[in-house]
N, CA, C and O atoms as a Tripos MOL2 file, in Angstrom:
@<TRIPOS>MOLECULE
protein
  300   299    75     0     0
PROTEIN
NO_CHARGES

@<TRIPOS>ATOM
      1 N         104.8790   83.2250   97.8550 N.3       1 UNK1
      2 CA        103.7370   84.0680   97.5170 C.3       1 UNK1
      3 C         102.4570   83.3270   97.8650 C.2       1 UNK1
      4 O         101.7030   83.7740   98.7290 O.2       1 UNK1
      5 N         102.1970   82.1940   97.2050 N.am      2 UNK2
      6 CA        101.0380   81.3620   97.5360 C.3       2 UNK2
      7 C          99.7380   82.1220   97.5820 C.2       2 UNK2
      8 O          99.4450   82.9490   96.7180 O.2       2 UNK2
      9 N          98.9500   81.8230   98.6230 N.am      3 UNK3
     10 CA         97.6300   82.4400   98.7670 C.3       3 UNK3
     11 C          97.7460   83.9470   98.9290 C.2       3 UNK3
     12 O          96.8650   84.6840   98.4870 O.2       3 UNK3
     13 N          98.8160   84.4140   99.5540 N.am      4 UNK4
     14 CA         99.0180   85.8560   99.7160 C.3       4 UNK4
     15 C          99.0700   86.5570   98.3620 C.2       4 UNK4
     16 O          98.7150   87.7300   98.2490 O.2       4 UNK4
     17 N          99.5130   85.8340   97.3380 N.am      5 UNK5
     18 CA         99.5840   86.4150   95.9990 C.3       5 UNK5
     19 C          98.2330   86.8200   95.4570 C.2       5 UNK5
     20 O          98.1360   87.7800   94.6930 O.2       5 UNK5
     21 N          97.1800   86.1010   95.8410 N.am      6 UNK6
     22 CA         95.8430   86.4670   95.3750 C.3       6 UNK6
     23 C          95.4040   87.7850   96.0090 C.2       6 UNK6
     24 O          94.7430   88.5960   95.3600 O.2       6 UNK6
     25 N          95.7660   87.9990   97.2690 N.am      7 UNK7
     26 CA         95.4760   89.2780   97.9210 C.3       7 UNK7
     27 C          96.2380   90.4130   97.2590 C.2       7 UNK7
     28 O          95.6970   91.4990   97.0480 O.2       7 UNK7
     29 N          97.5010   90.1540   96.9330 N.am      8 UNK8
     30 CA         98.3090   91.1490   96.2360 C.3       8 UNK8
     31 C          97.7060   91.4600   94.8700 C.2       8 UNK8
     32 O          97.6960   92.6110   94.4350 O.2       8 UNK8
     33 N          97.2070   90.4290   94.2020 N.am      9 UNK9
     34 CA         96.5520   90.6310   92.9060 C.3       9 UNK9
     35 C          95.3750   91.5870   93.0450 C.2       9 UNK9
     36 O          95.2060   92.4990   92.2350 O.2       9 UNK9
     37 N          94.5650   91.3750   94.0760 N.am     10 UNK10
     38 CA         93.4100   92.2630   94.3040 C.3      10 UNK10
     39 C          93.8530   93.7090   94.5370 C.2      10 UNK10
     40 O          93.2400   94.6450   94.0240 O.2      10 UNK10
     41 N          94.9180   93.8790   95.3120 N.am     11 UNK11
     42 CA         95.4210   95.2300   95.5750 C.3      11 UNK11
     43 C          95.9010   95.9040   94.2980 C.2      11 UNK11
     44 O          95.6220   97.0810   94.0690 O.2      11 UNK11
     45 N          96.6180   95.1630   93.4740 N.am     12 UNK12
     46 CA         97.1080   95.7190   92.2090 C.3      12 UNK12
     47 C          95.9220   96.0690   91.3050 C.2      12 UNK12
     48 O          95.9320   97.1050   90.6410 O.2      12 UNK12
     49 N          94.9040   95.2090   91.2800 N.am     13 UNK13
     50 CA         93.7250   95.4860   90.4420 C.3      13 UNK13
     51 C          92.9630   96.7160   90.9230 C.2      13 UNK13
     52 O          92.4130   97.4540   90.1050 O.2      13 UNK13
     53 N          92.9220   96.9490   92.2300 N.am     14 UNK14
     54 CA         92.2970   98.1840   92.7440 C.3      14 UNK14
     55 C          93.0460   99.3930   92.2140 C.2      14 UNK14
     56 O          92.4390  100.3760   91.7880 O.2      14 UNK14
     57 N          94.3710   99.3140   92.2440 N.am     15 UNK15
     58 CA         95.1850  100.3950   91.7040 C.3      15 UNK15
     59 C          94.9100  100.5730   90.2130 C.2      15 UNK15
     60 O          94.7850  101.6990   89.7310 O.2      15 UNK15
     61 N          94.8170   99.4630   89.4850 N.am     16 UNK16
     62 CA         94.5450   99.5040   88.0450 C.3      16 UNK16
     63 C          93.2390  100.2330   87.7700 C.2      16 UNK16
     64 O          93.1760  101.0890   86.8870 O.2      16 UNK16
     65 N          92.2030   99.8980   88.5180 N.am     17 UNK17
     66 CA         90.8940  100.5180   88.2790 C.3      17 UNK17
     67 C          90.9410  102.0190   88.5470 C.2      17 UNK17
     68 O          90.3670  102.8040   87.7910 O.2      17 UNK17
     69 N          91.6190  102.4190   89.6140 N.am     18 UNK18
     70 CA         91.7470  103.8550   89.8920 C.3      18 UNK18
     71 C          92.5150  104.5620   88.7900 C.2      18 UNK18
     72 O          92.1310  105.6420   88.3420 O.2      18 UNK18
     73 N          93.6070  103.9380   88.3590 N.am     19 UNK19
     74 CA         94.4220  104.5080   87.2900 C.3      19 UNK19
     75 C          93.6240  104.5920   85.9800 C.2      19 UNK19
     76 O          93.7100  105.5830   85.2550 O.2      19 UNK19
     77 N          92.8520  103.5440   85.6900 N.am     20 UNK20
     78 CA         92.0520  103.5280   84.4660 C.3      20 UNK20
     79 C          90.9680  104.6130   84.4980 C.2      20 UNK20
     80 O          90.7550  105.3190   83.5130 O.2      20 UNK20
     81 N          90.2930  104.7330   85.6370 N.am     21 UNK21
     82 CA         89.2600  105.7860   85.7500 C.3      21 UNK21
     83 C          89.8660  107.1680   85.5360 C.2      21 UNK21
     84 O          89.2870  108.0180   84.8590 O.2      21 UNK21
     85 N          91.0410  107.3780   86.1250 N.am     22 UNK22
     86 CA         91.7210  108.6610   85.9660 C.3      22 UNK22
     87 C          92.0970  108.8710   84.5040 C.2      22 UNK22
     88 O          91.9780  109.9840   83.9900 O.2      22 UNK22
     89 N          92.5500  107.8120   83.8240 N.am     23 UNK23
     90 CA         92.9300  107.9100   82.4090 C.3      23 UNK23
     91 C          91.7320  108.2890   81.5560 C.2      23 UNK23
     92 O          91.8400  109.1270   80.6600 O.2      23 UNK23
     93 N          90.5820  107.6670   81.8350 N.am     24 UNK24
     94 CA         89.3690  107.9730   81.0720 C.3      24 UNK24
     95 C          88.9560  109.4190   81.3080 C.2      24 UNK24
     96 O          88.6220  110.1430   80.3700 O.2      24 UNK24
     97 N          88.9810  109.8220   82.5550 N.am     25 UNK25
     98 CA         88.5600  111.1830   82.9070 C.3      25 UNK25
     99 C          89.4430  112.2360   82.2470 C.2      25 UNK25
    100 O          88.9550  113.2540   81.7570 O.2      25 UNK25
    101 N          90.7620  111.9720   82.2420 N.am     26 UNK26
    102 CA         91.6970  112.9540   81.7100 C.3      26 UNK26
    103 C          92.0480  112.7260   80.2400 C.2      26 UNK26
    104 O          92.6270  113.6030   79.5980 O.2      26 UNK26
    105 N          91.7020  111.5570   79.7090 N.am     27 UNK27
    106 CA         92.0800  111.2320   78.3340 C.3      27 UNK27
    107 C          93.5920  111.1190   78.1790 C.2      27 UNK27
    108 O          94.1360  111.4430   77.1230 O.2      27 UNK27
    109 N          94.2610  110.6660   79.2130 N.am     28 UNK28
    110 CA         95.7210  110.6000   79.2470 C.3      28 UNK28
    111 C          96.2000  109.2150   78.7910 C.2      28 UNK28
    112 O          95.9720  108.2150   79.4710 O.2      28 UNK28
    113 N          96.8620  109.1740   77.6380 N.am     29 UNK29
    114 CA         97.3440  107.9020   77.0890 C.3      29 UNK29
    115 C          98.4000  107.2500   77.9740 C.2      29 UNK29
    116 O          98.4660  106.0230   78.0480 O.2      29 UNK29
    117 N          99.2230  108.0440   78.6430 N.am     30 UNK30
    118 CA        100.2300  107.4890   79.5390 C.3      30 UNK30
    119 C          99.5560  106.7220   80.6790 C.2      30 UNK30
    120 O         100.0140  105.6440   81.0570 O.2      30 UNK30
    121 N          98.4810  107.2700   81.2220 N.am     31 UNK31
    122 CA         97.7610  106.5920   82.3030 C.3      31 UNK31
    123 C          97.0820  105.3150   81.8090 C.2      31 UNK31
    124 O          97.0170  104.3250   82.5370 O.2      31 UNK31
    125 N          96.5770  105.3350   80.5740 N.am     32 UNK32
    126 CA         96.0100  104.1130   79.9810 C.3      32 UNK32
    127 C          97.0820  103.0170   79.9220 C.2      32 UNK32
    128 O          96.8560  101.8800   80.3370 O.2      32 UNK32
    129 N          98.2480  103.3910   79.3980 N.am     33 UNK33
    130 CA         99.3360  102.4300   79.2780 C.3      33 UNK33
    131 C          99.7770  101.9180   80.6400 C.2      33 UNK33
    132 O         100.0360  100.7270   80.8110 O.2      33 UNK33
    133 N          99.8600  102.8130   81.5970 N.am     34 UNK34
    134 CA        100.2650  102.4310   82.9420 C.3      34 UNK34
    135 C          99.2500  101.4500   83.5470 C.2      34 UNK34
    136 O          99.6390  100.4730   84.1870 O.2      34 UNK34
    137 N          97.9750  101.7050   83.3490 N.am     35 UNK35
    138 CA         96.9360  100.8040   83.8600 C.3      35 UNK35
    139 C          97.0410   99.4300   83.1850 C.2      35 UNK35
    140 O          96.8870   98.4010   83.8420 O.2      35 UNK35
    141 N          97.2990   99.4180   81.8890 N.am     36 UNK36
    142 CA         97.4390   98.1460   81.1720 C.3      36 UNK36
    143 C          98.6600   97.3670   81.6710 C.2      36 UNK36
    144 O          98.5920   96.1480   81.8330 O.2      36 UNK36
    145 N          99.7580   98.0530   81.9100 N.am     37 UNK37
    146 CA        100.9560   97.3940   82.4430 C.3      37 UNK37
    147 C         100.6690   96.7760   83.8060 C.2      37 UNK37
    148 O         101.0760   95.6480   84.0820 O.2      37 UNK37
    149 N          99.9690   97.5170   84.6510 N.am     38 UNK38
    150 CA         99.6670   97.0130   85.9930 C.3      38 UNK38
    151 C          98.6590   95.8560   85.9340 C.2      38 UNK38
    152 O          98.7200   94.9430   86.7570 O.2      38 UNK38
    153 N          97.7450   95.8920   84.9770 N.am     39 UNK39
    154 CA         96.8040   94.7820   84.8160 C.3      39 UNK39
    155 C          97.5570   93.5150   84.4230 C.2      39 UNK39
    156 O          97.2370   92.4290   84.9060 O.2      39 UNK39
    157 N          98.5450   93.6440   83.5570 N.am     40 UNK40
    158 CA         99.3590   92.4900   83.1790 C.3      40 UNK40
    159 C         100.1470   91.9770   84.3790 C.2      40 UNK40
    160 O         100.2770   90.7680   84.5720 O.2      40 UNK40
    161 N         100.6720   92.8990   85.1860 N.am     41 UNK41
    162 CA        101.3850   92.5090   86.4010 C.3      41 UNK41
    163 C         100.4580   91.7120   87.3240 C.2      41 UNK41
    164 O         100.8720   90.7030   87.8960 O.2      41 UNK41
    165 N          99.2150   92.1580   87.4710 N.am     42 UNK42
    166 CA         98.2480   91.4400   88.3050 C.3      42 UNK42
    167 C          98.0330   90.0250   87.7750 C.2      42 UNK42
    168 O          97.9140   89.0820   88.5570 O.2      42 UNK42
    169 N          97.9830   89.8730   86.4660 N.am     43 UNK43
    170 CA         97.8320   88.5530   85.8540 C.3      43 UNK43
    171 C          99.0240   87.6560   86.1890 C.2      43 UNK43
    172 O          98.8470   86.4900   86.5430 O.2      43 UNK43
    173 N         100.2220   88.1960   86.0780 N.am     44 UNK44
    174 CA        101.4300   87.4180   86.3860 C.3      44 UNK44
    175 C         101.4340   86.9940   87.8500 C.2      44 UNK44
    176 O         101.7670   85.8510   88.1640 O.2      44 UNK44
    177 N         101.0680   87.9030   88.7420 N.am     45 UNK45
    178 CA        101.0260   87.5850   90.1740 C.3      45 UNK45
    179 C          99.9960   86.4900   90.4390 C.2      45 UNK45
    180 O         100.2630   85.5550   91.1920 O.2      45 UNK45
    181 N          98.8210   86.6040   89.8230 N.am     46 UNK46
    182 CA         97.7630   85.6040   90.0280 C.3      46 UNK46
    183 C          98.1920   84.2320   89.5060 C.2      46 UNK46
    184 O          97.9580   83.2180   90.1640 O.2      46 UNK46
    185 N          98.8130   84.1970   88.3390 N.am     47 UNK47
    186 CA         99.2720   82.9180   87.7720 C.3      47 UNK47
    187 C         100.3370   82.3000   88.6720 C.2      47 UNK47
    188 O         100.3170   81.0950   88.9200 O.2      47 UNK47
    189 N         101.2530   83.1090   89.1560 N.am     48 UNK48
    190 CA        102.2930   82.6020   90.0520 C.3      48 UNK48
    191 C         101.6860   82.0580   91.3450 C.2      48 UNK48
    192 O         102.1150   81.0180   91.8450 O.2      48 UNK48
    193 N         100.6950   82.7580   91.8820 N.am     49 UNK49
    194 CA        100.0350   82.3030   93.1050 C.3      49 UNK49
    195 C          99.2830   81.0010   92.8600 C.2      49 UNK49
    196 O          99.2700   80.1160   93.7150 O.2      49 UNK49
    197 N          98.6590   80.8850   91.6950 N.am     50 UNK50
    198 CA         97.9410   79.6540   91.3560 C.3      50 UNK50
    199 C          98.9000   78.4790   91.2720 C.2      50 UNK50
    200 O          98.6220   77.4100   91.8160 O.2      50 UNK50
    201 N         100.0220   78.6670   90.5970 N.am     51 UNK51
    202 CA        101.0180   77.5970   90.4790 C.3      51 UNK51
    203 C         101.5300   77.2060   91.8630 C.2      51 UNK51
    204 O         101.7010   76.0220   92.1560 O.2      51 UNK51
    205 N         101.7710   78.1970   92.7020 N.am     52 UNK52
    206 CA        102.2420   77.9100   94.0630 C.3      52 UNK52
    207 C         101.2070   77.1090   94.8360 C.2      52 UNK52
    208 O         101.5590   76.2010   95.5890 O.2      52 UNK52
    209 N          99.9340   77.4390   94.6550 N.am     53 UNK53
    210 CA         98.8760   76.7300   95.3720 C.3      53 UNK53
    211 C          98.6990   75.3020   94.8550 C.2      53 UNK53
    212 O          98.4870   74.3820   95.6450 O.2      53 UNK53
    213 N          98.7830   75.1100   93.5470 N.am     54 UNK54
    214 CA         98.5340   73.7960   92.9460 C.3      54 UNK54
    215 C          99.7690   72.9000   93.0020 C.2      54 UNK54
    216 O          99.6720   71.7240   93.3530 O.2      54 UNK54
    217 N         100.9220   73.4540   92.6600 N.am     55 UNK55
    218 CA        102.1460   72.6560   92.5350 C.3      55 UNK55
    219 C         103.0810   72.7810   93.7320 C.2      55 UNK55
    220 O         103.9770   71.9560   93.9110 O.2      55 UNK55
    221 N         102.8770   73.8020   94.5450 N.am     56 UNK56
    222 CA        103.7340   73.9980   95.7060 C.3      56 UNK56
    223 C         105.1020   74.5730   95.3890 C.2      56 UNK56
    224 O         106.0210   74.4720   96.2010 O.2      56 UNK56
    225 N         105.2470   75.1810   94.2080 N.am     57 UNK57
    226 CA        106.5150   75.8210   93.8470 C.3      57 UNK57
    227 C         106.2650   77.2770   93.5060 C.2      57 UNK57
    228 O         105.1970   77.6420   93.0150 O.2      57 UNK57
    229 N         107.2520   78.0940   93.7720 N.am     58 UNK58
    230 CA        107.1760   79.5170   93.4400 C.3      58 UNK58
    231 C         107.8980   79.7270   92.1090 C.2      58 UNK58
    232 O         109.1210   79.5920   92.0520 O.2      58 UNK58
    233 N         107.1720   80.0530   91.0410 N.am     59 UNK59
    234 CA        107.8410   80.2780   89.7590 C.3      59 UNK59
    235 C         108.7780   81.4850   89.8430 C.2      59 UNK59
    236 O         108.3680   82.5670   90.2650 O.2      59 UNK59
    237 N         110.0220   81.2970   89.4430 N.am     60 UNK60
    238 CA        111.0100   82.3730   89.5080 C.3      60 UNK60
    239 C         111.0090   83.2300   88.2450 C.2      60 UNK60
    240 O         111.5730   84.3240   88.2410 O.2      60 UNK60
    241 N         110.3890   82.7500   87.1890 N.am     61 UNK61
    242 CA        110.3870   83.5090   85.9490 C.3      61 UNK61
    243 C         109.3670   82.9580   84.9740 C.2      61 UNK61
    244 O         108.6390   82.0090   85.2630 O.2      61 UNK61
    245 N         109.3410   83.5870   83.8070 N.am     62 UNK62
    246 CA        108.3540   83.2080   82.7900 C.3      62 UNK62
    247 C         108.4700   81.7380   82.4000 C.2      62 UNK62
    248 O         107.4630   81.0500   82.2360 O.2      62 UNK62
    249 N         109.6950   81.2660   82.2540 N.am     63 UNK63
    250 CA        109.8710   79.8770   81.8130 C.3      63 UNK63
    251 C         109.2680   78.9020   82.8220 C.2      63 UNK63
    252 O         108.7490   77.8560   82.4330 O.2      63 UNK63
    253 N         109.3310   79.2300   84.0990 N.am     64 UNK64
    254 CA        108.7480   78.3450   85.0970 C.3      64 UNK64
    255 C         107.2180   78.4400   85.1320 C.2      64 UNK64
    256 O         106.5510   77.5090   85.5850 O.2      64 UNK64
    257 N         106.6660   79.5510   84.6620 N.am     65 UNK65
    258 CA        105.2040   79.6660   84.6070 C.3      65 UNK65
    259 C         104.6210   78.8250   83.4720 C.2      65 UNK65
    260 O         103.4080   78.6270   83.4070 O.2      65 UNK65
    261 N         105.4730   78.3330   82.5840 N.am     66 UNK66
    262 CA        105.0070   77.4560   81.4960 C.3      66 UNK66
    263 C         104.4650   76.1400   82.0260 C.2      66 UNK66
    264 O         103.8600   75.3680   81.2820 O.2      66 UNK66
    265 N         104.6800   75.8840   83.3050 N.am     67 UNK67
    266 CA        104.1570   74.6730   83.9290 C.3      67 UNK67
    267 C         102.6260   74.6350   83.8420 C.2      67 UNK67
    268 O         102.0170   73.5780   84.0020 O.2      67 UNK67
    269 N         102.0170   75.7840   83.5900 N.am     68 UNK68
    270 CA        100.5560   75.8240   83.4290 C.3      68 UNK68
    271 C         100.0880   74.8890   82.3350 C.2      68 UNK68
    272 O          99.0070   74.3090   82.4320 O.2      68 UNK68
    273 N         100.8920   74.7360   81.2950 N.am     69 UNK69
    274 CA        100.5230   73.8180   80.2160 C.3      69 UNK69
    275 C         100.3920   72.4040   80.7500 C.2      69 UNK69
    276 O          99.4650   71.6790   80.3910 O.2      69 UNK69
    277 N         101.3230   72.0160   81.6060 N.am     70 UNK70
    278 CA        101.2710   70.6590   82.1920 C.3      70 UNK70
    279 C         100.0880   70.5320   83.1480 C.2      70 UNK70
    280 O          99.4260   69.4950   83.1710 O.2      70 UNK70
    281 N          99.8180   71.5510   83.9200 N.am     71 UNK71
    282 CA         98.6760   71.5300   84.8440 C.3      71 UNK71
    283 C          97.3940   71.3530   84.0350 C.2      71 UNK71
    284 O          96.5160   70.5880   84.4320 O.2      71 UNK71
    285 N          97.2770   72.0450   82.9150 N.am     72 UNK72
    286 CA         96.0890   71.9620   82.0760 C.3      72 UNK72
    287 C          95.8950   70.5890   81.4740 C.2      72 UNK72
    288 O          94.7620   70.1350   81.3110 O.2      72 UNK72
    289 N          96.9690   69.9320   81.1460 N.am     73 UNK73
    290 CA         96.8640   68.5830   80.5490 C.3      73 UNK73
    291 C          96.4500   67.5580   81.5830 C.2      73 UNK73
    292 O          95.8080   66.5640   81.2440 O.2      73 UNK73
    293 N          96.8050   67.7800   82.8370 N.am     74 UNK74
    294 CA         96.4670   66.8350   83.8980 C.3      74 UNK74
    295 C          95.0050   66.9420   84.3090 C.2      74 UNK74
    296 O          94.4230   65.9760   84.8010 O.2      74 UNK74
    297 N          94.4220   68.0930   84.1110 N.am     75 UNK75
    298 CA         93.0490   68.3340   84.5820 C.3      75 UNK75
    299 C          92.0270   67.6150   83.7340 C.2      75 UNK75
    300 O          90.8290   67.7140   83.9960 O.2      75 UNK75
@<TRIPOS>BOND
     1     1     2 1
     2     2     3 1
     3     3     4 2
     4     3     5 am
     5     5     6 1
     6     6     7 1
     7     7     8 2
     8     7     9 am
     9     9    10 1
    10    10    11 1
    11    11    12 2
    12    11    13 am
    13    13    14 1
    14    14    15 1
    15    15    16 2
    16    15    17 am
    17    17    18 1
    18    18    19 1
    19    19    20 2
    20    19    21 am
    21    21    22 1
    22    22    23 1
    23    23    24 2
    24    23    25 am
    25    25    26 1
    26    26    27 1
    27    27    28 2
    28    27    29 am
    29    29    30 1
    30    30    31 1
    31    31    32 2
    32    31    33 am
    33    33    34 1
    34    34    35 1
    35    35    36 2
    36    35    37 am
    37    37    38 1
    38    38    39 1
    39    39    40 2
    40    39    41 am
    41    41    42 1
    42    42    43 1
    43    43    44 2
    44    43    45 am
    45    45    46 1
    46    46    47 1
    47    47    48 2
    48    47    49 am
    49    49    50 1
    50    50    51 1
    51    51    52 2
    52    51    53 am
    53    53    54 1
    54    54    55 1
    55    55    56 2
    56    55    57 am
    57    57    58 1
    58    58    59 1
    59    59    60 2
    60    59    61 am
    61    61    62 1
    62    62    63 1
    63    63    64 2
    64    63    65 am
    65    65    66 1
    66    66    67 1
    67    67    68 2
    68    67    69 am
    69    69    70 1
    70    70    71 1
    71    71    72 2
    72    71    73 am
    73    73    74 1
    74    74    75 1
    75    75    76 2
    76    75    77 am
    77    77    78 1
    78    78    79 1
    79    79    80 2
    80    79    81 am
    81    81    82 1
    82    82    83 1
    83    83    84 2
    84    83    85 am
    85    85    86 1
    86    86    87 1
    87    87    88 2
    88    87    89 am
    89    89    90 1
    90    90    91 1
    91    91    92 2
    92    91    93 am
    93    93    94 1
    94    94    95 1
    95    95    96 2
    96    95    97 am
    97    97    98 1
    98    98    99 1
    99    99   100 2
   100    99   101 am
   101   101   102 1
   102   102   103 1
   103   103   104 2
   104   103   105 am
   105   105   106 1
   106   106   107 1
   107   107   108 2
   108   107   109 am
   109   109   110 1
   110   110   111 1
   111   111   112 2
   112   111   113 am
   113   113   114 1
   114   114   115 1
   115   115   116 2
   116   115   117 am
   117   117   118 1
   118   118   119 1
   119   119   120 2
   120   119   121 am
   121   121   122 1
   122   122   123 1
   123   123   124 2
   124   123   125 am
   125   125   126 1
   126   126   127 1
   127   127   128 2
   128   127   129 am
   129   129   130 1
   130   130   131 1
   131   131   132 2
   132   131   133 am
   133   133   134 1
   134   134   135 1
   135   135   136 2
   136   135   137 am
   137   137   138 1
   138   138   139 1
   139   139   140 2
   140   139   141 am
   141   141   142 1
   142   142   143 1
   143   143   144 2
   144   143   145 am
   145   145   146 1
   146   146   147 1
   147   147   148 2
   148   147   149 am
   149   149   150 1
   150   150   151 1
   151   151   152 2
   152   151   153 am
   153   153   154 1
   154   154   155 1
   155   155   156 2
   156   155   157 am
   157   157   158 1
   158   158   159 1
   159   159   160 2
   160   159   161 am
   161   161   162 1
   162   162   163 1
   163   163   164 2
   164   163   165 am
   165   165   166 1
   166   166   167 1
   167   167   168 2
   168   167   169 am
   169   169   170 1
   170   170   171 1
   171   171   172 2
   172   171   173 am
   173   173   174 1
   174   174   175 1
   175   175   176 2
   176   175   177 am
   177   177   178 1
   178   178   179 1
   179   179   180 2
   180   179   181 am
   181   181   182 1
   182   182   183 1
   183   183   184 2
   184   183   185 am
   185   185   186 1
   186   186   187 1
   187   187   188 2
   188   187   189 am
   189   189   190 1
   190   190   191 1
   191   191   192 2
   192   191   193 am
   193   193   194 1
   194   194   195 1
   195   195   196 2
   196   195   197 am
   197   197   198 1
   198   198   199 1
   199   199   200 2
   200   199   201 am
   201   201   202 1
   202   202   203 1
   203   203   204 2
   204   203   205 am
   205   205   206 1
   206   206   207 1
   207   207   208 2
   208   207   209 am
   209   209   210 1
   210   210   211 1
   211   211   212 2
   212   211   213 am
   213   213   214 1
   214   214   215 1
   215   215   216 2
   216   215   217 am
   217   217   218 1
   218   218   219 1
   219   219   220 2
   220   219   221 am
   221   221   222 1
   222   222   223 1
   223   223   224 2
   224   223   225 am
   225   225   226 1
   226   226   227 1
   227   227   228 2
   228   227   229 am
   229   229   230 1
   230   230   231 1
   231   231   232 2
   232   231   233 am
   233   233   234 1
   234   234   235 1
   235   235   236 2
   236   235   237 am
   237   237   238 1
   238   238   239 1
   239   239   240 2
   240   239   241 am
   241   241   242 1
   242   242   243 1
   243   243   244 2
   244   243   245 am
   245   245   246 1
   246   246   247 1
   247   247   248 2
   248   247   249 am
   249   249   250 1
   250   250   251 1
   251   251   252 2
   252   251   253 am
   253   253   254 1
   254   254   255 1
   255   255   256 2
   256   255   257 am
   257   257   258 1
   258   258   259 1
   259   259   260 2
   260   259   261 am
   261   261   262 1
   262   262   263 1
   263   263   264 2
   264   263   265 am
   265   265   266 1
   266   266   267 1
   267   267   268 2
   268   267   269 am
   269   269   270 1
   270   270   271 1
   271   271   272 2
   272   271   273 am
   273   273   274 1
   274   274   275 1
   275   275   276 2
   276   275   277 am
   277   277   278 1
   278   278   279 1
   279   279   280 2
   280   279   281 am
   281   281   282 1
   282   282   283 1
   283   283   284 2
   284   283   285 am
   285   285   286 1
   286   286   287 1
   287   287   288 2
   288   287   289 am
   289   289   290 1
   290   290   291 1
   291   291   292 2
   292   291   293 am
   293   293   294 1
   294   294   295 1
   295   295   296 2
   296   295   297 am
   297   297   298 1
   298   298   299 1
   299   299   300 2
@<TRIPOS>SUBSTRUCTURE
     1 UNK1         2 RESIDUE 1 A UNK
     2 UNK2         6 RESIDUE 1 A UNK
     3 UNK3        10 RESIDUE 1 A UNK
     4 UNK4        14 RESIDUE 1 A UNK
     5 UNK5        18 RESIDUE 1 A UNK
     6 UNK6        22 RESIDUE 1 A UNK
     7 UNK7        26 RESIDUE 1 A UNK
     8 UNK8        30 RESIDUE 1 A UNK
     9 UNK9        34 RESIDUE 1 A UNK
    10 UNK10       38 RESIDUE 1 A UNK
    11 UNK11       42 RESIDUE 1 A UNK
    12 UNK12       46 RESIDUE 1 A UNK
    13 UNK13       50 RESIDUE 1 A UNK
    14 UNK14       54 RESIDUE 1 A UNK
    15 UNK15       58 RESIDUE 1 A UNK
    16 UNK16       62 RESIDUE 1 A UNK
    17 UNK17       66 RESIDUE 1 A UNK
    18 UNK18       70 RESIDUE 1 A UNK
    19 UNK19       74 RESIDUE 1 A UNK
    20 UNK20       78 RESIDUE 1 A UNK
    21 UNK21       82 RESIDUE 1 A UNK
    22 UNK22       86 RESIDUE 1 A UNK
    23 UNK23       90 RESIDUE 1 A UNK
    24 UNK24       94 RESIDUE 1 A UNK
    25 UNK25       98 RESIDUE 1 A UNK
    26 UNK26      102 RESIDUE 1 A UNK
    27 UNK27      106 RESIDUE 1 A UNK
    28 UNK28      110 RESIDUE 1 A UNK
    29 UNK29      114 RESIDUE 1 A UNK
    30 UNK30      118 RESIDUE 1 A UNK
    31 UNK31      122 RESIDUE 1 A UNK
    32 UNK32      126 RESIDUE 1 A UNK
    33 UNK33      130 RESIDUE 1 A UNK
    34 UNK34      134 RESIDUE 1 A UNK
    35 UNK35      138 RESIDUE 1 A UNK
    36 UNK36      142 RESIDUE 1 A UNK
    37 UNK37      146 RESIDUE 1 A UNK
    38 UNK38      150 RESIDUE 1 A UNK
    39 UNK39      154 RESIDUE 1 A UNK
    40 UNK40      158 RESIDUE 1 A UNK
    41 UNK41      162 RESIDUE 1 A UNK
    42 UNK42      166 RESIDUE 1 A UNK
    43 UNK43      170 RESIDUE 1 A UNK
    44 UNK44      174 RESIDUE 1 A UNK
    45 UNK45      178 RESIDUE 1 A UNK
    46 UNK46      182 RESIDUE 1 A UNK
    47 UNK47      186 RESIDUE 1 A UNK
    48 UNK48      190 RESIDUE 1 A UNK
    49 UNK49      194 RESIDUE 1 A UNK
    50 UNK50      198 RESIDUE 1 A UNK
    51 UNK51      202 RESIDUE 1 A UNK
    52 UNK52      206 RESIDUE 1 A UNK
    53 UNK53      210 RESIDUE 1 A UNK
    54 UNK54      214 RESIDUE 1 A UNK
    55 UNK55      218 RESIDUE 1 A UNK
    56 UNK56      222 RESIDUE 1 A UNK
    57 UNK57      226 RESIDUE 1 A UNK
    58 UNK58      230 RESIDUE 1 A UNK
    59 UNK59      234 RESIDUE 1 A UNK
    60 UNK60      238 RESIDUE 1 A UNK
    61 UNK61      242 RESIDUE 1 A UNK
    62 UNK62      246 RESIDUE 1 A UNK
    63 UNK63      250 RESIDUE 1 A UNK
    64 UNK64      254 RESIDUE 1 A UNK
    65 UNK65      258 RESIDUE 1 A UNK
    66 UNK66      262 RESIDUE 1 A UNK
    67 UNK67      266 RESIDUE 1 A UNK
    68 UNK68      270 RESIDUE 1 A UNK
    69 UNK69      274 RESIDUE 1 A UNK
    70 UNK70      278 RESIDUE 1 A UNK
    71 UNK71      282 RESIDUE 1 A UNK
    72 UNK72      286 RESIDUE 1 A UNK
    73 UNK73      290 RESIDUE 1 A UNK
    74 UNK74      294 RESIDUE 1 A UNK
    75 UNK75      298 RESIDUE 1 A UNK
């Protein structure tokens, strides 16, 4: 994923904003929830891309993203 993950994050966030605007306009709770889910997905993609850029590894799951704690202690 690496640097490409940041581009993917931007694309997902564009989708989130469109979905959120539609949710506000229609007052649709399902669309609100969907936008929130996609925003969380964008966060996961961005964190994975950051780890790949800093550590050179692609996190395969949540447990591997815990490496952020170690990155934070080193900084």
